[in-house]
KOLZA-840656 format. One line per 3 residues: number of its first residue (from 1); their letters; for each residue x, y, z of N, C-alpha, C, CB. Coordinates in pm, whole numbers, always signed. Atoms other than C-alpha are relative to their C-alpha. Glycine has a CB too. Layout:
<recs>
NUM = A = X Y Z X Y Z X Y Z X Y Z; ...
</recs>
This chain:
<recs>
1 = MER = -104 +35 -96 +10237 +17460 +8794 -62 -34 +136 +100 +116 +14; +67 +23 -127 +10014 +17487 +9097 -81 -129 -3 -90 +119 +36; +81 +122 +12 +9795 +17206 +8962 +89 -122 +18 -73 -6 -136
4 = NLN = -92 +114 -13 +10095 +16973 +8936 +42 -20 +145 +125 +21 -88; -38 +11 -140 +10193 +17055 +9292 -113 -63 +82 +35 +138 +56; +114 +58 -71 +9842 +16968 +9410 -9 -150 -23 -129 +67 -44
7 = KTS = +4 +144 +31 +9857 +16634 +9229 +109 -73 +76 +15 -23 -151; -111 +65 -70 +10195 +16556 +9381 -29 -11 +149 +132 +78 -22; +33 +3 -143 +10074 +16650 +9728 -104 -106 +29 -50 +138 +45
10 = AKN = +104 +102 -21 +9764 +16433 +9688 +56 -140 -9 -112 +17 -103; -61 +132 +15 +9977 +16141 +9567 +82 -36 +122 +88 -5 -126; -81 +24 -118 +10216 +16182 +9856 -88 -29 +121 +91 +120 +29
13 = ARL = +91 +22 -112 +9923 +16197 +10096 -54 -142 -2 -115 +101 -4; +50 +139 +11 +9785 +15869 +9961 +108 -100 +39 -49 -28 -143; -111 +89 -35 +10127 +15706 +9991 +24 +0 +150 +128 +42 -74
16 = NRL = -19 -8 -145 +10158 +15832 +10346 -107 -78 +74 +1 +145 +46; +108 +75 -64 +9817 +15692 +10435 +21 -151 -16 -137 +41 -59; -26 +143 +26 +9909 +15359 +10271 +112 -52 +89 +36 -23 -147
19 = NGF = -112 +41 -85 +10239 +15347 +10455 -44 -8 +146 +118 +99 -14; +49 +4 -137 +10063 +15431 +10777 -87 -122 +26 -79 +126 +31; +85 +121 -13 +9808 +15156 +10717 +84 -125 +8 -98 -11 -118
22 = MSA = -88 +118 +0 +10082 +14906 +10635 +75 -11 +131 +98 +6 -117; -73 +3 -127 +10276 +15008 +10946 -90 -44 +115 +59 +139 +30; +91 +30 -111 +9970 +14981 +11167 -50 -145 -4 -118 +96 -2
25 = YFN = +61 +135 +13 +9836 +14652 +11028 +94 -101 -66 -129 +10 -80; -95 +90 +68 +10155 +14483 +10894 -6 -141 +59 +142 +56 +11; +0 +132 -64 +10150 +14203 +11149 -128 -78 -34 +13 +14 +153
28 = WLL = +126 +68 +33 +9783 +14129 +11083 -2 -44 -146 -119 +93 +29; -7 +37 +142 +9840 +14134 +10708 +91 -121 -21 +50 +119 -84; -93 +114 +11 +10134 +13898 +10750 -67 -129 +45 +127 +25 +84
31 = VLV = +72 +118 -48 +9922 +13661 +10955 -104 -45 -100 -66 +28 +136; +102 +33 +100 +9645 +13679 +10694 +60 -68 -121 -74 +125 -44; -66 +61 +116 +9885 +13602 +10408 +46 -142 +30 +119 +86 -44
34 = VAL = -46 +134 -39 +10038 +13309 +10596 -118 -96 +12 +78 +6 +134; +119 +84 -15 +9691 +13180 +10681 -56 -41 -136 -107 +74 +80; +48 +32 +134 +9583 +13203 +10318 +89 -103 -68 -8 +126 -86
37 = ILI = -93 +98 +59 +9896 +13017 +10208 -23 -139 +58 +147 +44 +23; +23 +130 -64 +9831 +12742 +10463 -132 -62 -45 +1 +16 +152; +131 +52 +41 +9465 +12713 +10365 +7 -56 -141 -106 +110 +8
40 = FGY = -10 +48 +139 +9539 +12689 +9991 +93 -121 -9 +51 +113 -92; -91 +115 +0 +9828 +12453 +10064 -69 -126 +46 +120 +27 +88; +73 +116 -50 +9602 +12225 +10264 -102 -50 -102 -70 +34 +131
43 = VLV = +104 +37 +97 +9323 +12233 +10006 +59 -63 -125 -83 +121 -37; -55 +45 +128 +9548 +12181 +9706 +100 -115 +14 +66 +115 -71; -109 +99 -12 +9829 +11959 +9844 -23 -93 +119 +135 +72 +15
46 = IGP = +2 +84 -121 +9799 +11840 +10203 -129 -80 +10 +17 +87 +125; +129 +71 -11 +9428 +11753 +10193 -6 -125 -85 -112 +92 -39; +2 +121 +85 +9447 +11516 +9891 +99 -106 +45 +29 +38 -144
49 = KYK = -98 +97 -47 +9766 +11359 +10024 -49 -70 +127 +135 +69 +26; +51 +57 -124 +9603 +11308 +10363 -107 -105 -29 -56 +111 +92; +104 +97 +35 +9303 +11138 +10206 +60 -125 -63 -101 +63 -96
52 = QVG = -65 +114 +65 +9531 +10918 +9993 +68 -90 +103 +101 +47 -104; -65 +77 -106 +9735 +10815 +10297 -104 -71 +86 +89 +91 +87; +106 +62 -79 +9412 +10750 +10489 -56 -124 -66 -112 +99 +24
55 = KKL = +50 +117 +72 +9287 +10515 +10217 +100 -115 +7 -29 +36 -146; -103 +105 -6 +9620 +10328 +10216 +4 -62 +140 +139 +57 -37; +1 +53 -136 +9612 +10296 +10595 -121 -89 +24 +3 +113 +102
58 = ALV = +121 +82 -15 +9256 +10166 +10580 +17 -135 -68 -122 +73 -56; -24 +125 +72 +9360 +9907 +10321 +97 -90 +77 +55 +28 -140; -97 +77 -79 +9659 +9801 +10533 -68 -60 +123 +120 +89 +43
61 = NDN = +71 +50 -118 +9435 +9770 +10840 -92 -116 -36 -80 +112 +65; +86 +110 +44 +9190 +9555 +10644 +81 -127 -23 -77 +39 -128; -85 +117 +25 +9474 +9327 +10532 +49 -61 +131 +121 +39 -88
64 = LDQ = -46 +51 -129 +9607 +9302 +10887 -113 -71 +75 +55 +115 +86; +115 +66 -65 +9259 +9221 +11017 -26 -137 -62 -126 +88 -12; +22 +128 +67 +9224 +8946 +10755 +107 -101 +41 +1 +19 -152
67 = KFS = -109 +91 -41 +9567 +8800 +10841 -19 -43 +145 +138 +68 -18; +24 +34 -141 +9483 +8815 +11212 -111 -103 +12 -34 +125 +82; +111 +96 -3 +9156 +8635 +11146 +46 -137 -49 -115 +51 -87
70 = DLS = -50 +128 +52 +9334 +8367 +10939 +89 -69 +104 +78 +21 -131; -89 +58 -101 +9600 +8318 +11207 -80 -50 +121 +104 +102 +45; +83 +44 -113 +9332 +8295 +11476 -68 -132 -31 -106 +107 +34
73 = RYL = +62 +128 +38 +9150 +8022 +11284 +103 -112 -2 -68 +12 -138; -105 +101 +4 +9479 +7839 +11228 +40 -43 +141 +123 +53 -77; -35 +32 -138 +9564 +7863 +11598 -108 -86 +65 +22 +129 +81
76 = NKL = +111 +80 -55 +9220 +7731 +11694 +3 -142 -55 -135 +66 -31; -9 +133 +60 +9267 +7442 +11451 +112 -82 +66 +25 +10 -152; -110 +69 -68 +9603 +7358 +11609 -39 -42 +141 +125 +90 +5
79 = KEI = +45 +35 -135 +9443 +7367 +11952 -93 -121 -4 -71 +120 +66; +90 +115 +13 +9173 +7127 +11834 +78 -128 -27 -102 +23 -112; -81 +119 +31 +9432 +6891 +11687 +76 -46 +124 +100 +31 -114
82 = NQS = -73 +35 -122 +9639 +6907 +12006 -92 -64 +103 +66 +124 +58; +96 +57 -94 +9329 +6840 +12216 -40 -142 -41 -124 +89 +11; +35 +133 +49 +9234 +6546 +11995 +113 -98 +25 -34 +4 -150
85 = YNN = -116 +87 -24 +9587 +6407 +12024 +9 -37 +147 +130 +69 -46; -8 +27 -144 +9581 +6441 +12402 -111 -94 +47 -7 +130 +78; +112 +87 -39 +9248 +6258 +12415 +17 -144 -48 -129 +56 -55
88 = VRL = -23 +136 +51 +9385 +5954 +12229 +66 -84 +109 +88 +3 -129; -56 +90 -101 +9455 +5663 +12461 +137 -50 -43 -95 -119 +26; -137 +42 +30 +9813 +5543 +12488 +4 -129 -81 +77 -18 +128
91 = DNL = -2 +125 +75 +9727 +5195 +12360 -38 +25 -146 -96 -103 +64; +34 -34 +139 +9566 +5353 +12053 +117 +68 -70 -123 +91 -4; -119 -62 +60 +9878 +5563 +11999 +100 -105 -44 +66 +96 +99
94 = DKI = -91 +108 +38 +10084 +5244 +11997 -47 -68 -128 +11 -104 +114; +52 +62 +122 +9852 +5097 +11734 +23 +90 -122 -151 -29 +15; -22 -94 +110 +9880 +5413 +11523 +146 -4 -44 -40 +143 +41
97 = KKF = -142 +3 +34 +10259 +5401 +11543 +37 -128 -74 +84 +13 +126; -25 +124 +72 +10255 +5037 +11433 -62 +5 -139 -56 -120 +79; +70 -11 +127 +10006 +5119 +11156 +78 +88 -98 -141 +56 +21
100 = LPN = -76 -93 +83 +10218 +5410 +11026 +121 +46 +81 -88 +122 -46; -117 -31 -83 +10565 +5408 +11189 +77 +122 -50 +93 -121 +6; -79 -118 +33 +10820 +5688 +11186 +127 -31 -80 +38 +71 +126
103 = DPQ = -116 +38 +81 +11082 +5493 +10988 -37 -123 -82 +127 -27 +89; +38 +112 +89 +11086 +5222 +10717 -18 -134 +70 +103 -15 -107; +6 +127 -73 +11144 +4934 +10965 +5 -119 -96 -129 -7 +85
106 = VED = -14 +104 +102 +11266 +4712 +10684 +16 -138 +64 +121 +30 -90; -23 +131 -63 +11389 +4433 +10913 -128 -52 +64 +111 +10 +105; +125 +41 -63 +11059 +4431 +11103 -99 -51 -105 -61 +117 +79
109 = LFE = +88 +45 +108 +10864 +4404 +10776 +43 -138 -50 +2 +101 -116; -53 +127 +49 +11089 +4123 +10659 -39 -115 +94 +153 +7 -15; +31 +105 -98 +11039 +3925 +10980 -151 -29 +6 +51 +40 +141
112 = KLQ = +144 +19 -9 +10660 +3982 +10992 -55 -74 -122 -71 +134 +16; +46 +68 +121 +10611 +3871 +10632 +38 -148 +4 +59 +67 -125; -40 +140 -15 +10809 +3556 +10699 -90 -72 +100 +146 -10 +45
115 = LVC = +84 +59 -103 +10600 +3494 +11012 -141 -26 -54 -6 +90 +123; +133 +19 +59 +10272 +3543 +10819 +0 -122 -92 -43 +126 -79; -9 +117 +89 +10388 +3286 +10564 +2 -129 +82 +125 +9 -89
118 = EKN = -10 +120 -83 +10478 +3037 +10836 -135 -34 +64 +107 +19 +108; +128 +25 -67 +10145 +3078 +11019 -107 -49 -97 -48 +127 +68; +99 +41 +99 +9949 +3028 +10696 +45 -122 -80 -29 +114 -94
121 = GVL = -48 +119 +70 +10154 +2729 +10585 +39 +29 -144 -103 -108 +3; -35 -42 +136 +10280 +2917 +10280 +151 -9 -15 -51 +144 -31; -142 +11 +28 +10618 +2843 +10122 +48 +133 -61 +29 -119 -97
124 = LSS = -54 -128 +49 +10812 +3169 +10081 +118 -28 -93 +44 +93 +119; -106 +26 +97 +11018 +3144 +9762 +100 +114 -7 -61 -25 -138; -90 -116 +6 +11161 +3498 +9749 -70 +118 +66 +39 +33 -148
127 = LSV = +53 -117 -68 +11121 +3824 +9936 +99 +115 -13 -30 -30 +150; -82 -120 +13 +11251 +4175 +9865 -73 +116 +68 +31 +33 -151; +55 -115 -72 +11192 +4473 +10097 +97 +116 -16 -25 -33 +153
130 = MPS = -92 -110 +32 +11343 +4801 +9971 -70 +134 +18 +53 -14 -144; +55 -135 -10 +11274 +5162 +10081 +16 +76 -132 +68 +79 +114; -9 -80 +121 +11200 +5397 +9791 +100 +113 +20 -139 +56 -41
133 = KSD = -103 -103 -10 +11472 +5650 +9714 -54 +140 -19 +108 -26 -101; +53 -134 +26 +11241 +5939 +9617 -147 +4 +34 +22 +41 -146; +143 -20 -26 +10901 +6089 +9695 -78 -11 -130 -25 +137 +67
136 = GVP = +85 +0 +118 +10606 +6086 +9461 -22 -137 -60 +57 +88 -103; +23 +135 +50 +10594 +5706 +9425 -149 -26 -3 +73 -105 +87; +146 +23 +7 +10247 +5605 +9306 -49 -88 +114 -38 -63 -133
139 = AGP = +61 +79 -107 +10029 +5481 +9591 -119 -79 -50 -43 +90 +115; +114 +68 +61 +9760 +5354 +9356 -3 +34 -147 -132 +39 +68; +6 -26 +144 +9647 +5374 +8995 +8 +147 -36 -127 -57 -56
142 = NNK = +3 -142 +34 +9587 +5751 +9004 +46 +91 +114 -139 +39 -41; -37 -80 -116 +9729 +5865 +9339 +150 -2 +20 -70 -51 +125; -140 -6 -37 +10068 +5972 +9466 +11 +23 +150 +75 +110 -78
145 = VPG = -23 -13 -143 +10215 +5966 +9814 +15 +148 +35 +124 -81 +45; -15 -141 -38 +10176 +6303 +9991 +136 +27 +62 -110 +40 +98; -126 -36 -60 +10473 +6494 +10124 +9 -42 +145 +22 +148 -10
148 = GVG = -18 +44 -137 +10619 +6370 +10451 -25 -147 +22 -88 +77 +88; +27 +143 -10 +10527 +6008 +10378 +97 -75 -90 -147 -34 -38; -92 +82 +77 +10785 +5754 +10267 -61 -136 -32 +131 -18 +75
151 = TVQ = +53 +129 +41 +10731 +5418 +10101 +109 -107 +1 -62 +10 -140; -86 +118 +8 +10881 +5070 +10111 -62 -94 -102 +18 -70 +141; +49 +89 +105 +10847 +4850 +9802 +30 -145 +38 +63 +36 -137
154 = ITM = -12 +141 -40 +10786 +4480 +9872 -43 -88 -116 -87 -30 +127; +35 +100 +101 +10791 +4195 +9622 +29 -137 +61 +79 +21 -135; -21 +135 -56 +10747 +3831 +9720 -66 -104 -90 -58 -9 +143
157 = SVG = +54 +115 +72 +10686 +3495 +9561 -27 -109 +101 +98 -49 -113; +40 +104 -94 +10501 +3220 +9744 -48 -123 -77 -111 +51 +97; +45 +124 +62 +10408 +2860 +9672 -66 -90 +103 +116 -73 -66
160 = GLS = +60 +99 -88 +10230 +2558 +9813 -135 +40 +53 +90 -25 +113; +133 -39 -48 +9879 +2705 +9833 -98 +2 -117 +4 +137 +70; +106 -1 +100 +9551 +2672 +9649 -44 +144 -26 -119 -87 +45
163 = YGG = +51 -133 +31 +9364 +2962 +9496 -74 +59 +121 -94 -5 -123; +68 -46 -121 +9144 +2984 +9807 +99 +36 +109 -95 -106 +50; -103 -30 -98 +9450 +2968 +10026 +74 +129 -33 +98 -115 +10
166 = FKN = -67 -123 +43 +9609 +3244 +9820 -85 +123 +37 +25 -3 -153; +89 -110 -36 +9302 +3467 +9876 +3 +26 +151 -143 -29 -47; -6 -16 -145 +9311 +3399 +10249 +133 +63 +44 -18 -135 +68
169 = FLA = -132 -56 -31 +9682 +3479 +10255 +2 +151 -27 +110 -71 -83; +7 -143 +34 +9616 +3814 +10082 -82 +76 +104 -61 +20 -140; +83 -64 -102 +9342 +3893 +10334 +78 +18 +130 -127 -81 +26
172 = TLE = -82 -11 -120 +9585 +3823 +10618 +99 +115 -12 +75 -132 +26; -95 -110 +22 +9839 +4063 +10467 -70 +136 +13 +66 -14 -139; +70 -129 -2 +9581 +4341 +10421 -53 +34 +138 -115 -3 -100
175 = NSL = +53 -25 -134 +9451 +4301 +10776 +110 +18 +104 -90 -114 +42; -110 -22 -93 +9795 +4341 +10930 -3 +143 +51 +136 -31 -66; +0 -134 -60 +9856 +4644 +11156 +72 +102 -88 +66 -5 +136
178 = RLI = -77 -91 +85 +10105 +4796 +10909 -81 +40 -122 +134 -64 -43; +73 -51 +115 +9955 +5015 +10637 +73 -42 -128 -13 +154 +7; -58 +45 +126 +10017 +4845 +10300 -106 +6 -111 +56 -143 +14
181 = DIS = +84 +8 +119 +9875 +4856 +9948 +55 -110 -89 -6 +136 -76; -40 +104 +96 +9882 +4554 +9718 -18 +59 -139 -84 -133 +18; +5 -66 +130 +9968 +4699 +9378 -4 -97 -117 +119 +90 -15
184 = NLG = -1 +96 +111 +10016 +4384 +9170 +9 -141 +58 +121 +27 -98; -9 +139 -45 +9960 +4012 +9212 -32 -95 -117 -97 -25 +119; +26 +102 +101 +9951 +3695 +9008 -3 -137 +65 +106 +4 -111
187 = YNP = +12 +135 -56 +9858 +3330 +9068 +5 -102 -113 -131 -16 +83; -13 +108 +97 +9958 +3018 +8877 -62 -126 +61 +150 -24 -40; +67 +115 -62 +9710 +2736 +8953 +71 -132 -27 -143 -8 -50
190 = QNE = -65 +127 +36 +9927 +2470 +8783 +100 -41 +107 +70 +12 -136; -98 +36 -104 +10208 +2486 +9037 -32 +63 +135 +140 +41 -43; +48 -59 -125 +10003 +2662 +9308 +101 +100 +59 -28 -110 +102
193 = SGS = -94 -103 -42 +10236 +2964 +9326 -58 +137 -33 +139 -19 -67; +48 -136 +25 +10178 +3335 +9339 +110 +102 +21 -119 +32 +90; -94 -111 -18 +10360 +3666 +9319 -79 +123 +45 +80 +29 -132
196 = ISM = +69 -114 -58 +10272 +3982 +9511 +95 +120 +2 -52 -32 +143; -74 -127 -14 +10392 +4345 +9486 -81 +91 +91 +25 +68 -141; +69 -83 -100 +10308 +4574 +9778 +80 +127 +28 -21 -79 +130
199 = TAY = -63 -124 -47 +10381 +4923 +9909 -38 +22 +145 -42 +122 -88; +23 -34 -141 +10420 +4992 +10281 +37 +146 +21 +83 -94 +96; -19 -143 -21 +10414 +5344 +10423 +56 +29 +139 -132 +73 -19
202 = YLK = -52 -46 -130 +10588 +5533 +10701 +12 +152 -4 +140 -66 +34; -15 -145 -13 +10616 +5891 +10827 +148 +37 +3 -72 +52 +126; -140 -44 +2 +10939 +6073 +10750 +27 +94 +117 +35 +69 -134
</recs>
């Protein structure tokens, strides 16, 4: 009986010491537990997430740097083009506009072709000047007109000229200020007549 009482007293004494320790150091133990939770949380959860977010931010920054570099080069190119345009003399600008006008100028083409025939002593039998209705009209055997450029289809028949005169007439047409391509032509030496198909260009 006495032995059991001694065991109970010893157990109670240990519990009292434990309770006293917990009472004295509870706040420190609480801080330690919270610190351990934060450390393990950072190592197991926050740390990997932070590294993952860091990698994504680095990738985004690299993409932004690349886009900024591309835009800077594009801006510099525009500045060069603008500077080149400003350096062009006004009389040259007028020639460029005549070479590649901003509209079909069908009536102007019609009048100039008639005038070329008259100056070369060529009899104009027929003349058709028609703007194309759609883009992508062939500009040559294997080429197509780029976007922003329109075309005018021209067909004409002429007479009263020799083969040499016909060649000179074609050279006069090709040397005109307006940008044109001769796509098809034919010459009949028996009646000294020829037919010509051309494409003129303009900016839309």
